[in-house]
N, C-alpha and C positions, 0 to 999 in steps of 0.2 A: 504493500500499499504506499503510495506517495504521501509524504507529509510537507507542510510548509514550516520548516524550521525556523527558529529565532537565530539570526545570523547577524555578525559584525555589530554586536551590541557589547556594552560594558555591563557585567551582571554581579551583584553582590549577593552571596548566599549566606544566610544566617540561621543557626541551629542550636538546639539544646543539647545535642550530643556531641561529645568530643571527637575530633579527627582521629586521634590515636587511640580509641577505646579497645582496640584489639579485635573488633569483629566488624565485618562488612556491614554497612547500612545503607539505605536508599539514598540519602542525600549526598553522601560521599561519591557513590557510583554516578549520581546525576551530575555532580560537579565535573567529573571527567568527561562525560558525554557533552556537556554544554561547552566545554572548552575546546571541543573540535571546531567550533564555529564562532566562538566569542571569547572575550577576555573576561576571566572569572576570578573574583576575590572570595575565598571561603573564610568566613569569620568563625574562629574556633570558640568553643564554649569558654565563657569568662568564670573564673573562680569566685565563689562567694564567700563572705566573711567566715561563716562556721567551717565551710570546708577547708579554708585556709589554716584556721586554728587546729583542725584535726590532722592536718598533713605532717607526716614526719620530716625531720630535717633533711633527710636524703632526697625525699620527693621535692622539697622547696628548692633545693640546690639544682636538682634537674630543671625544675620549672623556671628558674631564673637564667638557666643556661640557653633556653630556647630562644631562637631569634625571633624578633617580632613579626617581621615579615620574610616569608621563605618562598622562593620560586619551586613549585612542585614540578611543573613541566612548563613548556612554551608559553601557553595561555592561561595557566592556572597557578595563583598564589595562595598560601595559607598564611592567615593573620592571626597572630596571637596577642590580643590587646593587653597592654601593661596596666590593667585597671583591677580593681576589686569591687564587686557588687555586694550591697548590703543584703544580708539574710533576713527576709521579711515574711515568710510564708506563715509563721506564728501569729502575727498580727490578726486580731479578729475584727477590728474596726475598719469597715471598708474605706472610709475617706482618709484615714491614717495610712493604711496600706497604699492607697493610690497616690498620695503625696510622695511617699518614700520610693514607690516603684517608678514614678516619673523622674525622680532623681537618678536612680539606676539607669533608666532609658538614656538620659541626657549624657551620662558618663560614657556609655556605649556609643551613642551617636557621635560624640566628640571624637573618640577613638577612631570610628569607622571613617569619619571625614578626613581625618589625617592620614589614613591608609589609602583612601581612593585619591586624594590629592598627590600622594607620593607616587602613586602609579599612573597618574595623569587622566584618571577617569573624569569624564565630563558628566552628562546624564547617564543614569544607570537604571536597570530593572533590579528591584530589590525582592529577593524570594525568601520567604520566611518559613522554616521548617517546623511547623507545629507549636512554636513558642509564643503563647499569647501572654506571657508575662513581660519578658524583656524585649519583645518585639512589638508591644503594644502601641507605642508612640513613635516608633521610627519613621513611619510614613510623614508625620509632621515635622519631625526633627531633623530629617535629612533633606537638604534642599535640591541635592543632585538627583533625588529619587523621582523618575519619570512615571514608574508603574510599580504598584506595590502588590505582590502576589503571595497569598497565603496558601501553604501546602499542607493539607491535613492527612495524615497517614496512619493515625492511631486515634482511638476513642479515649483519649487520656483522661477525661473529666469523670469517669466512673472509678478511677483509683483514688483512695483517700487524700493522698498529698494534693493531688490536683483539684479535688472537689471544693476545697475550702474558698478559693477564690477564682478557680478556672471556669466555673459554669457561666458566671457573668462576663469574664474577660473574654473567653472563646467566642461568645456570641457577638461582643463589641468588635472584636478584630475582624470577624468574618464579615460584618456588616460594612466595616470601613475600607476593606480590601477592594482594590480595583478588579482583581481576578481571584478566584479560589479554585484549586485543583486538588483532586483526591485521587487515592490509589486504588479505590474500589468504588463500585456502584452505590454500595450502602452509605459510605462516608460522603459521596457526592450528593445523594439524596438527602442526607442530614443536613449538610451545610447549606443547601439551596434553600432552605426554609428562611434563611437570613440574606442570601445573596443570590439573585437570579443568574449572574455570571459565575456559575460554579460548573466545572466539567470533570468528568472522569478520565484521568490519563493513563489507567491502568497501572500495573506493577511492571517494573522492569526486573530482569534476573540476569546474573552473571553465571552461565552455565557451563563454562569451558571446562571446569574440573570434572564434570560429569559426562564428558564426551569420549571417554576412553573405551577401549574394546577388550581389554584383558585385565581385570582386577584380581589380584591374588586372595584368596580366601582368608580373612582376619582369623588369627589363632584361636581367640576365644569363641568364635562362631563356628568353627570346624566341628566340634563334637556334638552341637545342638541338632536335634532330629528335624527333618524335613517333613512336610513343607513348612516354610517360615513366614509368619505374617509379621511385618516389621514397622516400626516407627523411629524416626530419626528427628531429634530436637528436645527442647526441654519438657521433662516429664513433670508437669505441675498439674495440681488438682483445680487451678484457676482456668485452666485451658482443656484439660482432657477428662473425659467422663469415665470414672472408675467402674461405675455400673455396667456400662456398654462392654468395657474391656473384661469385666469379670464374666459377663454373659458369653462372650466370644470364647474365652479360656475354657469354660465349663462345658459349652456345646462341643467344642472340638478338643478334646483332651489329648487326641493323637497329634494335633498340630503344635508348632512352637509359636509363642508370642515373644517377640524380641523388642526391647526399647534400647535405643542408642542415645544417651544424653543424660545430664544431670537430674537426680530425681529429689523431688521436694519432701518434706517430712511427713505430709499426709499420705502420700504413695508409700513411704518407707513403713508406715504403720498400718497400711491396707491389707486386706486378706490376700491380695495379688502376690505378696512376698511369700505366702505358703503354698502357691500353686506350682506343682512340679513342672508344667509346661510354659511358665512365664519366666523370662530372663531379663535381667538389667545389666547392660554392659558398661554403664557409666559414662562419664563425659570422655569423648574423643577429639581429637585435633580434627580442624575442618577438612584438612586434605586426606583423612581417613574415611570419611564418612561415605564417599562414593562406593568404596569397596563392600561396605556392609550392604548398601542398597542393591548392589550388583548380585548379591547372594541371597536376597529376599525373594520369596515367590510371590508375595502380594504386600503391598505397601498400604498403610492406613494412616488416617488422621481422625481419630474418634473425638472430636471436639465437643466440649460442653457448649450449650446454647446460652450465652449471657451476653451483657453489653460489650465486654471486652473481646469476645470472639465473633460476634454475629456480623460485624463489618470488616473483620481482619482478613486481608489477603495472605494466605499461607503459601510462602514462597516454596516450602518444601514439596508441595504439589508439583510445581514445575520440575523440581530436582527429580522426583520420582518418575514423572512422564518422560523426561528426556532421556531417562535410561531404559525407556520402554516398559515400565512396570505397570501391571494392573493395579489400580488404586481403588479403595473404598474410604469414603470420607463423609462427615456430617453435611447435610444439606443446609446451606445458609444462602442468604442473598448474594454474598461475595462469591460463592461457590458456583452460581447459576452459569457463569461463563464457561465452566468445566463440564457441564452436564453431558456433552457428547463424547466425552473422554474418561469420565470418572463415575464409578458406582456411587450415586449420592444417597445417603440413608437417613431417614427421619427417626427410625426406631432401632432398638437393638436386634429386633428380629429382622429388619432390613439388612443389617449387617451379616447376619448369619446367612440369609438367602442370597447375598450378593457373593459372599465368599464361596458358597457351593456352586453358583453359577460360574464363576471364574475357574474353579478347579475341575469342573465337569465339562467345560465347553473349551475344546482345543483351539477354536477360532479366536478366542480372547487371548490366546498367547501365541498366536501365529505371527510369522515374521511382518506380515502385512499390517497387523494391528499394533505390533511394537513400533513399526515406522511411523504409522499414523499419530501415536501419541508423541513421538520424538519431534515430529514436524510441528505439531501444535504447540508444544512446549517453547520450541525455538522462535516462535513468534512473539513471545513475551521477553523481549530484549529491551535493553536501556535505550538503543536507537529508537525503537518504536515508541517508548513511553516519552521521551523527549520530543520525538515528532509530534505526538498527540499534544503536549504542553505547547509546541509551537502552533498547532492548529488552533488550540483554544485562545492563545494569545492574539493571533490574527483575526479570529473571529470576533473577539471581544474589542479589539482596538482598531481593525482595519489594516 
């Protein structure tokens, strides 16, 4: 599909997630893709007062050693503002919170203006990655900002930390943004109640590590009985339905259920730990994950249905599909786009019938079907997502 990309612009990217967090994340991938056609300044997360006090001396030394402005590649710069933000989430009185939050925003805006001036940016597009606190006043405070875009990729306000002030501030920032883009249909629908210029730009994925053809059997997976129904990712009760998993394990005692990822305390105390056919592999390095998926017979994503998951785009689905695996997953609005490629389940009984269908129908594991899944997953690239961002930008502003 042809896209109308944003090109030859200066772009400032602003996020609550640190560049060097140790894991890949949407906004960092977007920075590299946008830098193919534009000059991009990525503003790293600024430390707050409480975090600074908690940091060890060695960490402070490392932080001070970081250059304020670093060129990552030809058209991409990483900016580490040399400022500290006040920690204010504990403040209960809204008008007091708002005054100090505006002070924080002004400090940040002053730093960003300094960086854009150093790089020779004139007018620029400002894209805010879900930060409705420190990004709230940047549109007004940055005179060079020609277009203010808010990117919503998580339903943060259901989490206790963000609920305190986030509910009212998220609505405010969505209303004032020139354009809102989301990584799922659910979140786009949610944001559109406050801003009609809201578009779903879908999710990009970096799938190159999953495109190999010969993955050796992981040593701890070797002794486990086949067939294997597997899951890769954080094993957390906030996202995964323990009752569904128990039902699958009890219905198919001759099959193995395998989890690859860190396990939360609720799972550790669950009955699943006593099931002979349920195996927890623990946390693995990112580069090790494809080898596990390669040796699963079926991949699954048995999500809980709650505000945290209902609009979430599970990137693991693309990772499963690009390796050709049949997938069973909980039906949500965000999963509708996968309907022709994934077995979507509304009940625990749906999971059982879908697993039976896959293991009894050779067509579902045929080479043609494997290739069909792979081809679909590969359409979810960062190039496509950034192309859809460009389409939305030009549709909104001409």
